[in-house]
Structure formats: structure tokens, C-alpha cells
RONUDO-831236 format. One record per residue: residue number from 1; residue in three letters; x, y, z of N, C-alpha, C, O, CB in turn. Coordinates in steps of 0.1 Angstrom, whole numbers. Glycine has a CB too. Layout:
BEGIN
REC|NUM|ALA|X|Y|Z|X|Y|Z|X|Y|Z|X|Y|Z|X|Y|Z
...
***
This chain:
BEGIN
REC|1|UNK|-86|566|701|-88|580|703|-102|583|708|-111|577|704|-85|588|690
REC|2|UNK|-102|591|718|-115|595|724|-121|606|716|-115|617|714|-114|598|739
REC|3|UNK|-133|605|712|-140|616|704|-152|620|712|-161|612|716|-144|611|690
REC|4|UNK|-153|633|715|-164|639|723|-177|641|715|-176|646|704|-160|652|730
REC|5|UNK|-188|637|720|-201|640|714|-209|648|724|-216|643|733|-209|626|710
REC|6|UNK|-208|661|723|-212|670|733|-227|669|736|-232|669|747|-209|684|729
REC|7|UNK|-235|669|725|-250|668|727|-254|655|734|-262|655|743|-257|669|714
REC|8|UNK|-247|644|730|-250|631|736|-246|632|751|-253|626|759|-243|620|728
REC|9|UNK|-235|638|753|-230|638|767|-239|646|776|-241|643|788|-216|644|767
REC|10|UNK|-244|658|771|-253|666|779|-266|659|783|-271|660|794|-257|679|771
REC|11|UNK|-271|651|773|-284|643|776|-281|632|786|-290|628|793|-290|638|763
REC|12|UNK|-269|626|785|-266|614|793|-253|616|800|-243|610|796|-266|601|785
REC|13|UNK|-252|625|810|-240|629|816|-231|618|822|-219|619|824|-242|639|826
REC|14|UNK|-238|607|825|-230|596|831|-225|586|821|-219|575|825|-239|589|841
REC|15|UNK|-227|588|809|-223|579|798|-213|586|789|-215|597|785|-235|574|790
REC|16|UNK|-202|579|786|-192|584|777|-190|574|766|-191|562|768|-179|587|784
REC|17|UNK|-189|579|754|-188|570|742|-174|571|736|-169|581|734|-198|573|732
REC|18|UNK|-167|559|734|-154|559|728|-155|555|713|-162|546|709|-145|548|735
REC|19|UNK|-149|563|705|-148|561|691|-134|561|687|-126|570|690|-157|572|683
REC|20|UNK|-129|551|680|-115|550|676|-114|552|661|-123|548|653|-110|536|679
REC|21|UNK|-104|559|657|-101|562|643|-86|558|640|-78|560|648|-103|576|639
REC|22|UNK|-84|551|629|-70|548|625|-66|559|615|-71|561|605|-70|534|618
REC|23|UNK|-55|566|619|-49|577|611|-34|574|610|-27|577|619|-52|591|618
REC|24|UNK|-30|567|600|-16|562|599|-6|573|599|5|571|604|-14|554|587
REC|25|UNK|-9|585|593|2|595|592|2|604|604|-8|609|609|-1|604|579
REC|26|UNK|14|606|610|15|614|622|11|629|620|4|634|629|30|614|626
REC|27|UNK|14|635|609|10|649|607|-5|650|606|-11|660|611|17|654|594
REC|28|UNK|-12|640|600|-26|640|599|-32|638|613|-43|644|616|-31|630|589
REC|29|UNK|-26|630|621|-31|628|635|-31|641|642|-40|645|649|-23|617|642
REC|30|UNK|-19|648|641|-18|660|649|-28|671|644|-34|678|652|-3|666|647
REC|31|UNK|-30|672|630|-39|681|625|-53|679|630|-61|688|633|-39|681|609
REC|32|UNK|-57|666|631|-70|662|636|-72|667|651|-83|671|655|-73|647|635
REC|33|UNK|-61|665|658|-62|669|672|-63|684|673|-71|689|682|-49|664|680
REC|34|UNK|-56|692|665|-56|706|666|-70|712|661|-74|722|666|-45|712|657
REC|35|UNK|-76|705|652|-90|709|647|-101|705|657|-112|709|655|-92|703|634
REC|36|UNK|-98|696|667|-108|692|676|-116|680|670|-126|677|676|-117|703|679
REC|37|UNK|-111|674|660|-118|662|654|-116|650|663|-125|641|663|-113|659|640
REC|38|UNK|-105|649|670|-103|639|679|-97|645|692|-93|657|692|-92|628|673
REC|39|UNK|-97|638|703|-93|643|716|-80|637|721|-73|643|729|-104|641|726
REC|40|UNK|-76|626|716|-64|619|720|-57|613|708|-64|607|700|-66|608|731
REC|41|UNK|-44|615|707|-37|609|696|-25|602|701|-19|606|712|-32|620|685
REC|42|UNK|-21|591|694|-9|583|699|3|585|689|1|587|677|-13|568|699
REC|43|UNK|15|585|694|27|585|687|29|597|678|27|596|666|28|572|679
REC|44|UNK|33|608|684|37|620|676|51|623|680|55|624|691|27|632|680
REC|45|UNK|60|623|670|74|624|672|81|636|666|75|643|657|81|611|668
REC|46|UNK|93|639|670|102|649|664|96|663|664|90|668|674|105|645|650
REC|47|UNK|97|669|652|92|683|651|77|684|653|72|694|658|95|689|637
REC|48|UNK|70|674|650|55|674|652|52|674|667|43|680|672|48|662|645
REC|49|UNK|60|666|675|58|666|689|61|680|695|54|685|704|67|656|696
REC|50|UNK|71|687|690|75|700|694|63|710|691|60|719|699|88|705|688
REC|51|UNK|57|708|679|46|716|676|34|714|685|27|723|689|41|714|661
REC|52|UNK|31|701|688|21|698|697|23|705|711|14|710|717|19|682|699
REC|53|UNK|35|704|716|39|710|728|37|725|729|34|731|739|53|706|732
REC|54|UNK|39|731|717|38|746|716|23|751|714|20|762|717|46|751|705
REC|55|UNK|14|742|710|1|746|707|-8|748|719|-9|739|727|-5|736|697
REC|56|UNK|-13|759|720|-22|763|732|-34|753|732|-40|751|722|-27|777|731
REC|57|UNK|-36|748|744|-48|739|746|-45|724|744|-52|716|749|-59|743|737
REC|58|UNK|-33|721|738|-29|707|737|-19|704|747|-11|712|752|-24|705|722
REC|59|UNK|-19|691|751|-9|686|761|-2|674|756|-7|665|750|-17|682|774
REC|60|UNK|12|675|757|20|664|754|21|654|765|23|658|777|35|668|750
REC|61|UNK|18|641|762|18|631|773|28|620|770|24|610|764|3|625|774
REC|62|UNK|40|622|774|50|611|772|49|600|781|45|602|793|64|617|772
REC|63|UNK|51|587|777|51|576|785|62|567|781|63|561|770|37|568|784
REC|64|UNK|72|565|791|83|555|788|78|541|790|73|538|801|95|558|798
REC|65|UNK|78|533|780|72|520|780|83|509|781|95|512|779|63|518|768
REC|66|UNK|79|497|783|88|486|784|93|481|771|92|469|767|82|474|793
REC|67|UNK|98|490|763|101|487|749|115|493|745|116|503|738|91|493|739
REC|68|UNK|126|486|749|139|490|744|140|487|729|134|477|724|150|483|752
REC|69|UNK|148|495|722|151|492|708|166|489|707|174|494|716|147|504|699
REC|70|UNK|170|481|698|184|478|697|188|475|683|180|474|674|187|466|706
REC|71|UNK|201|474|681|207|471|668|214|457|670|221|455|680|218|481|663
REC|72|UNK|210|447|661|214|433|663|223|430|651|221|434|640|202|424|664
REC|73|UNK|233|421|654|242|417|644|241|402|641|248|394|648|257|420|648
REC|74|UNK|231|398|633|228|383|631|240|375|625|240|363|626|216|382|623
REC|75|UNK|250|382|619|261|375|613|273|374|623|284|370|618|265|382|601
REC|76|UNK|272|378|635|283|378|644|289|364|647|300|363|652|279|384|658
REC|77|UNK|282|354|644|287|340|645|293|335|632|298|323|632|276|331|650
REC|78|UNK|293|343|622|300|339|609|314|345|609|316|357|609|291|345|597
REC|79|UNK|324|336|609|338|341|610|342|350|598|352|357|599|347|329|611
REC|80|UNK|334|349|587|338|357|575|332|371|576|335|379|567|333|350|563
REC|81|UNK|323|373|585|316|386|586|324|396|594|330|392|604|302|384|592
REC|82|UNK|324|409|590|331|419|599|325|419|613|332|423|623|330|433|593
REC|83|UNK|312|416|614|305|416|627|309|405|636|306|405|648|290|416|625
REC|84|UNK|317|396|631|322|385|640|333|391|650|335|385|661|329|374|631
REC|85|UNK|339|402|646|349|408|655|342|417|665|335|427|661|359|416|646
REC|86|UNK|344|414|678|337|422|688|341|437|687|333|446|691|341|417|702
REC|87|UNK|353|440|682|358|454|681|349|461|671|347|473|673|372|455|677
REC|88|UNK|344|455|661|336|461|651|322|464|657|316|475|655|334|452|638
REC|89|UNK|317|455|665|304|457|671|305|469|681|296|477|683|299|444|678
REC|90|UNK|316|469|688|318|480|698|320|493|691|316|504|696|331|477|707
REC|91|UNK|326|493|679|328|505|671|314|511|668|311|523|668|336|503|659
REC|92|UNK|305|502|664|291|506|660|284|512|672|277|522|671|283|494|655
REC|93|UNK|286|506|684|280|512|696|286|526|699|278|535|703|283|503|708
REC|94|UNK|299|528|697|305|541|700|301|552|690|302|563|692|320|540|701
REC|95|UNK|297|547|678|294|556|667|280|563|669|278|573|662|294|549|654
REC|96|UNK|272|558|677|258|563|678|257|575|688|260|573|700|248|552|682
REC|97|UNK|251|586|683|249|597|692|235|596|699|226|603|694|250|611|683
REC|98|UNK|235|589|709|222|585|716|214|597|720|202|598|717|225|576|727
REC|99|UNK|221|606|727|214|617|733|208|627|722|196|631|723|223|625|742
REC|100|UNK|215|629|711|210|638|701|198|631|694|188|638|691|221|641|691
REC|101|UNK|199|619|691|188|611|684|176|612|693|165|614|689|192|597|681
REC|102|UNK|178|609|706|167|609|716|160|623|716|148|624|716|172|605|730
REC|103|UNK|168|633|717|163|647|717|155|650|704|145|657|705|174|657|720
REC|104|UNK|161|646|693|155|650|680|141|643|678|132|649|673|164|647|669
REC|105|UNK|140|630|682|129|622|678|119|621|690|106|620|687|133|608|674
REC|106|UNK|123|620|702|114|619|713|116|630|724|112|628|735|115|605|720
REC|107|UNK|122|641|720|123|653|728|130|650|741|129|656|751|110|659|731
REC|108|UNK|139|639|741|147|636|752|140|627|763|146|624|773|152|648|759
REC|109|UNK|128|623|760|120|616|770|124|601|770|121|594|780|105|617|767
REC|110|UNK|129|595|759|133|581|759|145|579|769|152|589|772|137|576|745
REC|111|UNK|146|567|774|157|564|783|168|557|776|166|547|769|152|556|795
REC|112|UNK|181|562|779|193|555|773|198|547|784|206|551|792|203|566|767
REC|113|UNK|195|534|785|198|525|796|210|516|793|217|511|802|186|517|800
REC|114|UNK|212|513|780|223|504|776|219|489|776|227|481|774|234|506|785
REC|115|UNK|206|486|778|202|473|779|190|469|770|182|478|767|198|469|794
REC|116|UNK|189|457|766|177|452|759|166|448|768|155|445|764|181|440|749
REC|117|UNK|170|448|781|160|445|792|155|458|797|163|466|801|166|436|803
REC|118|UNK|141|460|798|136|472|804|140|474|818|141|464|826|121|472|803
REC|119|UNK|143|486|822|148|489|835|138|487|846|142|486|858|153|503|836
REC|120|UNK|125|485|842|115|482|852|113|467|855|105|464|863|102|488|847
REC|121|UNK|120|459|847|118|444|849|125|439|861|136|444|865|123|437|836
REC|122|UNK|120|429|867|127|421|877|139|415|872|140|411|860|118|410|883
REC|123|UNK|150|415|880|163|410|876|171|419|866|181|414|861|162|396|871
REC|124|UNK|166|431|864|174|440|855|187|443|861|189|446|873|166|453|853
REC|125|UNK|197|443|852|211|447|856|214|460|849|213|461|836|221|436|853
REC|126|UNK|219|470|856|222|483|850|236|483|844|246|483|852|220|495|860
REC|127|UNK|238|483|831|251|484|825|257|498|825|249|507|829|251|479|811
REC|128|UNK|269|500|822|275|513|821|267|521|810|262|515|801|290|513|818
REC|129|UNK|267|534|813|259|542|803|266|542|789|279|543|789|259|557|808
REC|130|UNK|259|541|779|265|541|765|272|554|762|268|564|767|254|538|754
REC|131|UNK|283|553|755|291|565|752|291|567|737|291|558|729|305|563|757
REC|132|UNK|291|580|734|293|584|720|307|589|718|311|599|723|282|596|716
REC|133|UNK|315|581|710|329|585|708|333|580|694|340|569|693|338|578|719
REC|134|UNK|330|588|684|333|583|670|348|582|667|352|574|659|327|593|660
REC|135|UNK|356|590|674|371|588|672|375|575|677|383|568|670|378|600|680
REC|136|UNK|371|571|689|374|557|694|368|546|685|375|536|683|369|556|708
REC|137|UNK|357|549|680|350|539|671|359|537|658|361|525|654|336|544|666
REC|138|UNK|365|547|653|373|546|641|386|539|645|391|531|636|377|560|635
REC|139|UNK|391|541|656|403|534|661|401|519|662|409|511|658|408|539|675
REC|140|UNK|389|515|667|386|501|668|384|495|655|388|483|652|373|499|676
REC|141|UNK|378|502|645|376|497|632|390|494|625|392|484|619|368|506|623
REC|142|UNK|399|504|627|412|502|621|420|490|627|426|483|620|421|515|623
REC|143|UNK|418|489|641|425|478|647|419|464|643|426|454|643|423|479|662
REC|144|UNK|407|464|639|400|452|634|403|449|619|399|439|614|385|453|636
REC|145|UNK|410|458|613|414|457|598|405|464|589|405|461|577|413|442|595
REC|146|UNK|397|474|594|389|482|585|391|497|586|382|504|591|374|478|588
REC|147|UNK|403|501|583|406|515|585|398|525|577|396|536|580|421|518|582
REC|148|UNK|392|519|566|384|527|557|369|523|558|361|527|550|388|526|542
REC|149|UNK|366|516|568|352|511|570|349|500|561|358|493|556|343|523|568
REC|150|UNK|336|497|559|332|486|550|318|488|546|310|495|553|335|472|557
REC|151|UNK|314|481|536|299|480|532|292|470|540|296|458|540|298|478|516
REC|152|UNK|282|474|547|276|465|557|263|459|552|256|452|559|273|472|570
REC|153|UNK|259|461|539|247|455|534|235|462|538|235|474|539|247|441|537
REC|154|UNK|224|454|540|211|460|543|209|461|558|213|453|566|200|452|537
REC|155|UNK|201|472|561|198|475|575|182|473|576|175|482|571|202|489|580
REC|156|UNK|178|463|582|163|460|583|157|466|595|162|467|606|161|444|583
REC|157|UNK|145|472|593|138|478|604|123|477|601|118|476|590|142|492|607
REC|158|UNK|115|479|612|101|481|611|99|496|605|105|505|611|94|480|625
REC|159|UNK|92|497|594|91|510|588|85|521|597|88|533|594|82|509|576
REC|160|UNK|78|517|607|73|527|617|84|535|624|82|546|628|64|521|627
REC|161|UNK|96|529|625|107|535|631|119|537|622|130|536|626|111|527|643
REC|162|UNK|116|540|609|126|542|600|133|555|602|145|557|598|121|542|585
REC|163|UNK|127|565|609|134|577|613|145|574|623|156|581|622|124|587|619
REC|164|UNK|143|565|632|154|561|641|165|555|633|177|557|635|149|552|652
REC|165|UNK|161|546|624|171|539|616|179|548|607|191|547|606|164|529|607
REC|166|UNK|173|558|602|180|568|593|191|575|602|202|578|597|170|578|587
REC|167|UNK|187|579|614|197|586|623|208|577|626|220|581|626|190|591|635
REC|168|UNK|206|564|629|216|555|633|225|552|620|237|552|622|210|542|638
REC|169|UNK|219|551|609|227|549|597|236|561|594|248|559|590|218|547|585
REC|170|UNK|231|573|596|240|584|594|252|584|603|263|587|599|232|597|596
REC|171|UNK|250|580|616|261|579|625|271|568|621|283|570|622|256|576|639
REC|172|UNK|266|557|617|275|546|613|283|550|601|295|547|600|267|533|609
REC|173|UNK|277|557|591|284|562|579|295|571|583|305|572|576|274|568|569
REC|174|UNK|293|579|593|304|589|597|317|582|602|327|588|601|299|597|609
REC|175|UNK|316|569|606|328|562|609|332|552|598|342|545|600|326|555|623
REC|176|UNK|325|552|587|328|543|576|320|531|574|323|523|565|342|540|577
REC|177|UNK|310|528|583|302|517|581|290|521|573|281|528|577|297|511|595
REC|178|UNK|289|516|560|279|520|551|269|509|549|272|497|546|286|523|537
REC|179|UNK|256|513|551|245|503|550|234|509|543|232|521|542|241|497|563
REC|180|UNK|225|501|537|213|505|530|201|502|538|199|491|542|213|499|516
REC|181|UNK|193|512|540|180|511|548|170|502|540|168|504|529|174|524|551
REC|182|UNK|165|492|548|155|483|542|143|483|552|141|474|560|160|469|540
REC|183|UNK|134|493|551|122|493|560|112|484|555|109|483|543|117|508|561
REC|184|UNK|105|477|564|95|467|560|82|470|569|83|475|580|100|453|563
REC|185|UNK|71|468|563|58|468|570|59|459|582|66|448|581|46|465|561
REC|186|UNK|53|463|593|56|456|606|54|441|606|62|434|611|47|462|617
REC|187|UNK|43|436|600|41|422|600|52|415|592|57|404|596|27|419|594
REC|188|UNK|56|421|580|66|415|572|80|415|580|88|405|579|68|422|559
REC|189|UNK|82|426|587|95|427|594|96|416|605|106|409|605|96|441|601
REC|190|UNK|85|415|613|86|405|624|86|390|618|91|381|625|75|407|634
REC|191|UNK|79|388|607|80|375|601|94|372|597|99|361|599|70|375|589
REC|192|UNK|101|381|590|114|378|586|124|377|598|133|368|597|119|389|577
REC|193|UNK|122|385|608|130|384|620|128|371|627|138|364|631|127|396|630
REC|194|UNK|116|366|628|112|354|635|118|342|627|122|332|632|98|353|637
REC|195|UNK|117|343|614|121|332|605|136|332|603|142|323|596|114|332|592
REC|196|UNK|143|342|609|158|343|608|163|344|594|173|338|590|164|331|615
REC|197|UNK|155|352|586|159|353|572|167|366|569|171|368|557|146|353|563
REC|198|UNK|169|374|579|177|387|577|192|384|579|196|375|586|172|398|587
REC|199|UNK|200|393|573|214|393|575|219|407|578|211|417|578|221|387|562
REC|200|UNK|232|409|580|238|422|582|234|429|594|240|428|605|234|430|570
REC|201|UNK|223|437|594|219|445|605|204|445|607|197|446|597|224|460|603
REC|202|UNK|200|444|619|186|444|623|183|454|634|189|453|644|181|430|627
REC|203|UNK|174|464|631|170|473|642|156|467|647|146|467|640|168|487|637
REC|204|UNK|156|463|659|144|457|665|142|462|679|149|471|684|146|442|665
REC|205|UNK|131|457|685|128|460|698|116|451|703|111|443|695|123|475|699
REC|206|UNK|113|452|715|102|444|721|95|452|731|101|458|740|107|431|726
REC|207|UNK|81|452|731|73|458|741|66|448|750|57|451|757|63|468|735
REC|208|UNK|71|435|749|64|425|757|67|427|772|78|432|776|69|411|752
REC|209|UNK|57|423|780|59|423|794|67|410|799|68|401|791|46|424|802
REC|210|UNK|72|410|811|79|399|816|90|403|826|88|412|833|86|391|804
REC|211|UNK|101|396|826|112|399|834|125|397|826|124|394|814|112|391|847
REC|212|UNK|137|399|832|149|397|825|151|384|819|156|382|808|161|400|834
REC|213|UNK|146|373|826|147|360|821|139|357|808|144|351|799|143|350|831
REC|214|UNK|127|363|808|119|361|796|124|368|784|123|364|773|104|365|799
REC|215|UNK|130|380|787|136|388|776|148|381|770|150|380|758|140|402|781
REC|216|UNK|157|375|779|169|368|775|165|355|767|172|352|758|178|365|787
REC|217|UNK|155|349|772|151|336|766|147|338|751|150|330|743|139|330|774
REC|218|UNK|140|349|748|135|352|735|146|357|725|146|354|713|124|362|735
REC|219|UNK|156|365|731|165|372|722|180|369|724|188|373|716|163|386|725
REC|220|UNK|184|360|733|198|358|736|202|344|735|212|340|729|202|364|749
REC|221|UNK|195|335|742|199|321|744|196|312|732|187|316|724|194|315|757
REC|222|UNK|202|301|732|200|291|721|185|287|721|179|284|731|208|278|723
REC|223|UNK|180|287|708|166|283|706|156|295|708|144|293|706|162|272|716
REC|224|UNK|161|306|712|152|318|713|145|322|700|151|320|690|160|330|718
REC|225|UNK|133|326|702|125|329|690|132|339|680|131|338|668|111|335|694
REC|226|UNK|140|348|686|146|359|678|161|358|679|168|368|676|141|372|681
REC|227|UNK|167|347|683|181|345|685|187|338|673|183|326|671|184|338|698
REC|228|UNK|196|345|666|202|339|654|214|330|658|220|323|649|206|350|645
REC|229|UNK|219|331|670|230|323|675|231|325|690|224|333|695|243|327|667
REC|230|UNK|241|318|696|242|320|710|256|316|714|264|311|706|232|311|718
REC|231|UNK|259|318|727|272|315|733|271|305|743|262|306|752|279|328|739
REC|232|UNK|279|294|743|277|282|752|277|286|767|269|281|775|287|272|750
REC|233|UNK|286|295|771|286|299|785|274|306|789|269|304|801|299|307|788
REC|234|UNK|268|314|781|256|321|784|244|311|784|236|312|793|253|332|774
REC|235|UNK|244|302|775|233|292|775|234|284|788|224|281|794|235|282|763
REC|236|UNK|246|280|793|248|273|805|243|281|817|236|275|826|262|268|807
REC|237|UNK|246|293|818|241|302|829|226|303|829|220|304|839|248|316|828
REC|238|UNK|220|304|817|206|306|816|199|293|821|189|294|829|201|308|801
REC|239|UNK|204|281|818|198|269|823|200|268|838|191|263|845|205|257|816
REC|240|UNK|211|274|843|214|274|857|204|282|865|198|278|875|228|279|860
REC|241|UNK|201|294|860|192|303|867|177|297|866|169|300|875|192|317|861
REC|242|UNK|174|290|855|161|285|854|158|274|865|146|272|868|159|279|840
REC|243|UNK|168|268|870|166|257|880|169|262|894|167|255|904|175|246|877
REC|244|UNK|173|275|895|176|281|908|164|285|916|156|293|911|186|292|906
REC|245|UNK|163|280|928|151|284|937|154|296|946|145|302|951|147|272|945
REC|246|UNK|167|298|948|171|309|957|170|322|949|177|324|939|185|307|963
REC|247|UNK|162|332|953|160|344|946|173|352|944|176|357|933|150|353|953
REC|248|UNK|181|353|954|193|361|953|203|355|943|210|362|935|200|363|967
REC|249|UNK|205|342|944|214|335|935|209|336|920|217|337|911|216|320|939
REC|250|UNK|196|334|919|190|335|905|193|350|900|197|351|888|175|332|905
REC|251|UNK|191|359|908|193|373|903|208|375|900|210|382|889|189|383|914
REC|252|UNK|217|370|908|231|372|905|235|365|891|242|371|884|240|365|916
REC|253|UNK|229|354|888|231|347|876|226|355|864|232|356|854|226|333|876
REC|254|UNK|214|360|865|208|368|854|215|381|852|217|386|841|193|371|858
REC|255|UNK|221|387|863|229|398|862|242|395|854|246|403|846|233|404|876
REC|256|UNK|248|384|857|260|379|850|257|378|835|265|382|827|265|366|856
REC|257|UNK|246|372|831|242|370|817|241|384|810|247|386|800|229|362|816
REC|258|UNK|234|393|817|233|406|811|246|413|810|248|421|800|223|415|819
REC|259|UNK|255|411|819|268|417|819|276|412|807|283|419|800|276|414|831
REC|260|UNK|275|399|804|282|393|793|276|398|779|283|400|770|281|377|793
REC|261|UNK|263|399|779|256|404|767|262|418|764|265|422|752|241|405|768
REC|262|UNK|264|426|774|269|440|772|284|440|769|288|447|759|267|448|785
REC|263|UNK|292|432|775|306|431|773|309|427|759|319|431|753|313|422|783
REC|264|UNK|302|417|754|304|412|740|297|420|729|299|416|718|300|397|740
REC|265|UNK|290|430|733|282|438|723|274|429|714|274|431|702|292|446|715
REC|266|UNK|267|419|720|258|411|712|247|419|706|243|417|694|252|399|721
REC|267|UNK|243|429|713|234|439|708|239|453|711|248|454|720|219|437|715
REC|268|UNK|235|463|704|237|477|707|224|483|711|215|484|702|244|484|695
REC|269|UNK|223|487|723|210|494|728|209|507|721|219|514|719|211|495|743
REC|270|UNK|197|511|717|194|524|711|187|533|720|191|544|723|187|522|698
REC|271|UNK|176|528|726|168|536|736|158|527|742|154|517|736|162|549|730
REC|272|UNK|152|531|753|140|525|758|129|536|755|129|547|761|140|522|773
REC|273|UNK|120|532|746|111|542|740|102|550|749|96|544|757|103|535|729
REC|274|UNK|102|563|747|91|571|752|81|573|741|84|579|731|97|585|758
REC|275|UNK|69|568|744|58|570|735|52|583|737|47|586|748|47|558|736
REC|276|UNK|52|592|727|47|606|728|33|607|723|30|605|711|56|616|721
REC|277|UNK|24|609|732|10|611|729|5|625|731|12|633|737|1|601|737
REC|278|UNK|-7|628|726|-12|641|728|-27|641|732|-35|632|728|-11|650|716
REC|279|UNK|-31|651|740|-45|652|744|-50|667|741|-42|676|743|-47|649|759
REC|280|UNK|-63|668|738|-69|681|735|-75|687|747|-76|681|757|-79|679|723
REC|281|UNK|-81|699|745|-86|707|756|-99|701|762|-102|705|773|-88|721|752
REC|282|UNK|-106|693|755|-119|687|760|-116|676|769|-126|670|775|-128|683|749
REC|283|UNK|-104|671|771|-101|660|779|-97|664|793|-88|672|795|-89|651|773
REC|284|UNK|-103|659|803|-100|661|817|-90|651|822|-79|654|827|-112|662|826
REC|285|UNK|-93|638|820|-84|627|823|-82|618|811|-92|612|806|-89|619|835
REC|286|UNK|-70|618|805|-68|611|793|-65|596|795|-67|588|786|-56|617|786
REC|287|UNK|-61|592|807|-58|579|809|-43|575|805|-39|564|808|-67|569|802
REC|288|UNK|-37|585|799|-23|583|795|-14|584|807|-13|594|814|-19|593|784
REC|289|UNK|-7|573|810|3|572|821|-3|567|834|4|565|844|8|586|823
REC|290|UNK|-16|564|834|-22|559|846|-17|545|849|-16|541|861|-37|558|845
REC|291|UNK|-14|537|839|-8|524|841|7|525|837|10|528|825|-15|513|832
REC|292|UNK|16|523|847|30|525|844|35|516|832|31|504|831|38|522|856
REC|293|UNK|43|521|824|49|514|812|40|511|801|43|503|792|56|501|817
REC|294|UNK|27|516|802|17|513|792|16|525|783|15|536|788|3|509|798
REC|295|UNK|16|523|770|17|534|760|3|541|758|3|553|754|21|528|747
REC|296|UNK|-8|535|761|-21|540|756|-30|544|768|-26|543|779|-28|530|748
REC|297|UNK|-41|550|764|-51|554|774|-57|542|781|-61|532|774|-62|562|768
REC|298|UNK|-57|542|794|-63|530|801|-63|534|816|-54|542|821|-56|517|798
REC|299|UNK|-72|528|824|-84|520|820|-94|530|814|-95|542|817|-90|513|832
REC|300|UNK|-102|525|804|-111|534|798|-122|539|807|-127|550|805|-118|526|787
REC|301|UNK|-125|532|818|-135|536|828|-130|549|834|-139|557|839|-137|526|838
REC|302|UNK|-117|552|834|-112|564|841|-111|576|832|-108|587|837|-99|561|847
REC|303|UNK|-114|575|819|-113|586|810|-125|596|813|-136|591|814|-113|582|795
REC|304|UNK|-122|609|813|-132|618|816|-130|630|807|-119|634|802|-132|623|830
REC|305|UNK|-141|637|804|-141|649|796|-143|661|805|-150|660|815|-151|649|785
REC|306|UNK|-138|672|801|-140|685|808|-155|689|806|-160|687|795|-131|696|804
REC|307|UNK|-161|694|816|-175|698|814|-175|711|805|-166|719|806|-182|701|828
REC|308|UNK|-185|712|796|-186|724|787|-189|737|795|-190|747|789|-197|722|777
***
């Protein structure tokens, strides 16, 4: 966060000083911005973002970043698990009211793309738009042998995004899939995810840079850091694209892999996150959004304050 030091700035107009503060609570961050204690805040969501938007002198600065979030079914390779049945995974996808959740938490700025691969990445394939159809979801559950739904165990997530998890859980419960929220501090969450110690349901995401191949390598194919299982035909296609020198053929293969991921509902896309930030009246150039897909203020050399 950029903090203005007016007297210092007047004496040395060509020098600007950056001071960072860690304020874990969103409401406290917004209050500090409104009081003028700080000039830029990161990650303000839901009703607080609406309040920021309404407050005179404050500016909402949304940035869609390369961070899709998704719902993962680590037990889909276990024949005894309900998630082994593709119809159950598809039912979960149809149960989620994507647009309402997006509007409530990120004021509609997040992108509903249907993919775990960011739409800005090279080799991205655009899947069909996700649909919200709870009636169809219940039909699929009944066809899979779960007319009354089932108890799905624990739903693991990074506690920073437990509000997203709560909304998804409410949607799942409406079609009969009952799960218990298990929010974890971020380091503990990613440790468990990486060590493949979670079961049932995982709400995850990634803000790493790269392209479609690097995203699939980490989360889809055999041996991936966060892949709990894989499908042989997808593994074979991934090896094929890795050895392909022709750009067009490589792109076609990576598109086919993404199509298979979508068709089999290996993951359920939730959104590509819009990071909602705020700037106060003393800021002329916040740096928010100057670098595409980057969540924070940058480059620092370009940040400027309004003259008093």
C-alpha cells in the first residue's frame, strides 16, 4: 500500500516513499482507506467493494488476473466414490450459479470462462459457457443412483476464499450434495494439496504465469504436482504435444486435451478471478492494471500522487 507523506513530498518533490502495511481483515483495510491512513488497498470483495465504489473520493480498481478457481474431485479415480461417475461431476457443475456468485463477491468483474487455463494464455481453448441448471443436475444425480443426493464429506479450501466456498456449498446442497467446509490457512492448504492428502472436494486455483501446457502439466497429467490421477489418452496427447515442433499441430493437440478435460468434468471451473482493489483521492496513478493480468500496483516507478 502506498502511504503519502505530504511534508516529505513537498520538500523533495521528485522522491516518493513507499510504505507497506499488512492488514489481514478486509473491513479494516477499507476503513483505513476511507480515513486516509493508506492510499491503496488490495482485495476488497462483496458488500465492502460496493461500499468502496459508493464512497466519494475512492476508486474501485478491478483487475482480472491469470487465476482461475475450480472445484476438483480427487476421488474420481476411485470406483467406490460417487465422483467416479461423470454424471455426478456434471451435476455439480450444473448446480453452481456462477453469475450470481460472481456478482455477489466480485461485482460481476470475474470472468466465467469454463476453463482451468486462463483465457490470456497461449494455446487456450474456449469451452462452452458453463450453465446453471439445478433441475438438470438433479436428473443426472438420479440417473447415477443418487435421487436423494449424498454426503460428500469435507470441502477443502484456502480460507482466504471461504466466501466463494460457502456459496458453492449452498448451491451443491440445493441439489442434495451435502459437504462440510474445511477452510485452511493458505500454506497448510497448499501443503495438503501438494502432498495429495485431501479427499472428497478441493476448491483450488492458480495464479502462476505460463501457457496451457504448463497449466495442464501441473494439474491434469500423470505426475503433475497437483494431479491426484490421470487418464491415459490425455497423458499420451500431452507427451505428443511436448515433442511437436509445428505450432499449429501443437496447438490443436493442446486444444484437444482441454476439450477432454471439459467433457469429462475432471474439474469444475468457478471463475477467473477479478482482484478488486481500491485507491484513495491522493493517488494520481495507482499502478493498478498497468501490467495486464497482474493483481497489484506496478511498476512502482510509475506510481504518482496528486499534487496538494
